[in-house]
N, C-alpha and C positions, 0 to 999 in steps of 0.2 A: 777713929779720929773724925771730928766734925768737918763738914765741907761748907765752903762759902762760894758766892758767885759775885765778882767784883766788876761786872760789866753787863748791865741789863737795861732794856728800853721799855717804855710804856707808850700808851697812845697819846701822850703829850708831845712825842716826836713821831717816830715812825714804827712804833710797836703797835700791837692790837690789844693787849691787856691794859685795863685801867690800873692805876697805882694800887688801888685796894685789891684788885684781882691778883696782882703780883704778890702781894703779901700773903694772901691765902694760898696761892700756888707754891710759894717758897716754903710755907709750913708743910704743905702736902709732900714736897720734895725733900723734906728733912734738912733744909738749910738752917744754919745758925745765924747767918747774916747774908744780906745781898746789898749791892750798891745800885741805886737808880741813877743811871748815867745817860739821860736823854740828851739828844743833840742840841747844844747851844741854848738849853732851857732848864730851869729848875722848878717849872710850874707844877710837876707832880709830887714834889717832895713833901709838902704839908699833908696831903691826902694820905700818902704812904706811911709817913711817920705816925700820923694820928691813928691810922687803922692798925698799925702794929703795936700800939701802946698796950701794955699788959699781955702781950702775946710773946712767946718764946723765939722771937726772930728779930734781929737788928736791921733796921733800914739805914744804910750809910748814905748821907747826902752827897751826891756826886753830880757830875756833868761830863759831857764829852764835847770838846771843842774841835771844830773842823778848821784846820789851818793849812797854809801852803808853804812849801819849801821846794825851790828849784822846779816849779811846775807840777809838783806832786801834792796830792791831798794827804796830809798827815794829821792824825787824830791824837789829841792829848786828853786823857781822862783826868779829872780831878776828883780826889776822894776827901771826905770830911770838909767840904767847902762851907764857910760861913755865908751861906747863900742869902741870908736876910739883910746883909749889910747894904745900905742904900746905894753906895758907889758901885757895888757889884751888880745890883739890880739895874742900875742905869746903864751899865756896860752891856749887860745881857739884852736890854731893850734895844740897844743900837744894833745888835746882831739880828734881832727879830725884824727890825725895820729894813735891814739890808736884804734879808730873806724875802720880805714882802715885795720889795721893788723888783727883785729878781724874778719871783713867781709871776708877777703881773706881766713882765716882758716875755716870759716863756709861754704863758697862756696866749698872748697876742701872736707869737710866732706860730703856735699850733693852729690858731684860728685862721691864720692867713692861708693855711693849706687845707682848710675844710674841716678841721677837728671841732666838734661842738663842745668847747670847753671855755670856762671863764674862771678867774680867780674866785669869784663869789661862789660858783658851783663847787669848786674844790673845798672851800671853807665850810659850805653846808654839809658836804659829805664827811668831812673830818673836822668837826667843831673842836675848838680849843687845842688843836694839835699844831705844832711847828711843822709846816709843810715842807716835805723833802721830795726828792725825785721818786721815792718809793710810793708816795701818794699819787703821783702822776701815773705810775705803772699800774696801780690798782684801778685808777679811773679808766685808763685806756683799755684795760682788760674787761672791766665790768660793762663798759659801753661798746664792746665789740670791735674795737679797733685793732686789737692784738689777741693772740691766743695764749700768751704767757708773759710773765713779768720780764723774762729774759729778752723776749721779742721787743717789748716796750723800750727797754734800755738800748737794744741794738738799733732800733729804727727811729726812736724819738727823743729819748732823754739822756742817752749816754754822752760821755765827755766830747766825743767827736761828731755828734749829730748836729745838723744845721739848726735845730730848734733850741739847742742847749744854750743857756746864758750863765756864764760863770758868776759866782757870787763874790763880792769883796771879802777877802779873808785876812785874818791876822796871821802872823808868823808863829811857828811853834814856840819860839822864845818868848813872844809876847803872851801867849796863852799860859806858859809856865809862870811868868811873872805875875800874871793876874790871879792864878791859883794860889801861889805863895802869898800874895798880898792879902788874900782872904782866908788864910789859915789852912789851906788845903794841901794835899799831897799830890804832886803832878806825876802822872804815869804815861809813858809812851805806849799807845795802843797798837796791838798786832803788827809789829814791824815787818814780818815776812810778807804781809799783804801788799806791801809798797813795791816789791820786786826791784829793789835798788842795787842788788849785788852786794857782796860782803864788804868791800872796801868803802863804797859809798855810804852804806848803812852805818859802818863803824865811824865814819867821819861825822855823820849826823848825830849819832849817840854821844860822841865826844863833845861836839858843840853844845848839845842840849844838857849834858852834865854840867858844863861850865855855866850854862844859863840857870841851873838850879834843879834840873830833873832829878827825881828821887827814886822812881821805880820804872819797871818795864814789864810788859805782859809776857811772861815766860811760859804760861799755859793758856791755851786758847782752843776753841772748838775745831778749827780747821788745821791745826798744826800737825805735821808729821813728826816723828821722833827726832829727825835731824833738826827741824825748826826749834824744837824745845832745847835740844842741846846747844844750838847756836845762841838762843836767847839767854839761857843760863850762863853761857860763856861770856856774853856781853855784860850781863848783870855782875858777874864776878870782876871782870876787867875794869869796869867803871864804878864799882862799889854801889850798885843800884839794887833796890829791893825787888824781888820777884813778885809779880802780881798775876792774876789770871781771871778769866771769865768766859762765859758762854757767848756773849753778845746776843742774848736772847731777844727776839722781836715778835714772838708769838707767831701768828699765821703768816706774817710777812717773810719769814724764813722757814718754810716747811721742813720738818724733820729735825730741826735744831731745837733742843729742849733746854729748859732752865736747868741749871746745876750740872747736867751731864753733856751738854752739847750734842754731838752726834752719837753719843752712847758711852764714850770712854773718858770724857772730861772729869777731872777731879781737882779742885782747888782747895788745898789744905787750909784749915783755920789759922795755921802758923803763919801763912802770908799776911793775914789780916792783923795778927798780933804785932808783927813788926811794923806794918803801916800805921797802926794806932800809935806805937811809940814814936814814930816819925812825926805824927800829928800832935804829939804832946798829950795824948790821952792815956 
């Protein structure tokens, strides 16, 4: 049975592989398809799709939206997005502008405590990328302020650090609506990572199903067996399609590989077949 990977990042957000390199690596890993789901941007899709032309691997146009629900950061993946629609591009640009304002403020906060960092320096080191906190962690480590990415998040850019600036976010329901309006299939990404408890997560999934949620990540790199059982149970309860992916970021997530996660991940092509039907393909 062929395998797919429906959650992958490039250097257009916080991964380290270019979109073209991802295509080549997907072929090397034997994938029949992968979804490029960069954070709040579709900038890498044209390159990836063009590079995959005439090659035996499908690049699924996708995106991963960062949203907020009851104080938690909830991610919604959209697959088969009509990403060239002008209205969609305008909305994405508003997210980019919001990130820019947030990054300028975070750099200013770090500067005030003696960190030699500017927004311009970050952009120079990560050209054409949508800057995330992972880029700050790389900068802080490479410039000798921390010894690890984990330390960077613990001391400087984590949610509860004094330098952190929250970014204005849409709700999960708004992300779902945006995906549906642009022909895509909305998927709730890695629910166990939100540490919500079963009842609260069940309530979230129920609410998102009413908002138009179509799928849920039932297979994911960090899941334990019980996590998978719980996600398949939710999928069945709310008539959601199972999805899955590695959440590959290249060197920014050491040890986590495309297609196989930490070694045992397998996302069957059957998942994608059902998602395609939901997308009308």
